[in-house]
N, C-alpha and C positions, 0 to 999 in steps of 0.2 A: 956363296948370296941364297938362300932359300928361294923356294917359289911359292909364293901363295896360293895365286889363282891361277887355273888356266883356260881359257875361254878363245875360241875362233881362231886357232893357229898361234893364238900370240900367250903371254907366260907375264903375271904379274909380280915383281920378288922386292925383296926386305935386303938392301945390305945390313949386316949385322955391327958394322960398325960406322954407320950412319947418322948422319944430324939430326934432330929436330927441328922442323917441325916433322909431324908424323906423314908418311908419303909413299907410295910405292913406283918403282920404274914397272915399266910397259915395254916388254922387249917383242920381236918380230917381225920378220920379212923386214930385215935389216933394217928396221928403224927401230928409237926409242925414245918415248917419253916419260916424264915423272909428275906425276899427279900429287898435291896436298890433298890429302886426308884433314877436313876443317871441322870442327864442331860438333855436338850428340846429334845434328839433326840428316848427318849424311851426305854433306855438302863435300864435293872432290871438284880442283880445280886443278886445268894445268896449268904448271910451271914452265916445265921444258918440253919444247919438243922439238926431235934431230929425224925429220922424215916422212911421218905418218900427215896423210893430208886432212884436212879439218873432219870432212866428213867421219873420216879413220876415227877422229880425236872424241867426236859427241858419240859415238859408236862406244868406244872403250869408256868416255865418261858413262852413259849408262848402266856399262854392266857393271861400274865400279860403284856405283852407288846401289846398284842392286844388290853386291854383296859389302857393304859399307862397315857390317857390325863384324864378321869372323876378321875385314882388313885387318879392321883396327885392332881385333883381340893378337892377331898375330904381331903390332906391332908393337904390343903392350908384352908379349911373351918376349919379343926379341931386346925391347928395349926398357921396358918396366913403363910404367903409368907416366902423365904430364902431372906433375904439381905446381 
């Protein structure tokens, strides 16, 4: 499971054998959340949450939005482009 981003003691990873739509798993402090990476406008949406507070989710979402382009690029390297 390649780590594609580290921030604030957390890591975002993309599973090589995972499914579409494009998304990242964010893990740390014994918690995990899955965020869908939507559209070319940099939209990010939490899909699943296992333990993060709402405040933590908002902070994670902001960081993922700020890093949207490299996250999509990493997804495409691992899974190819969506056609």
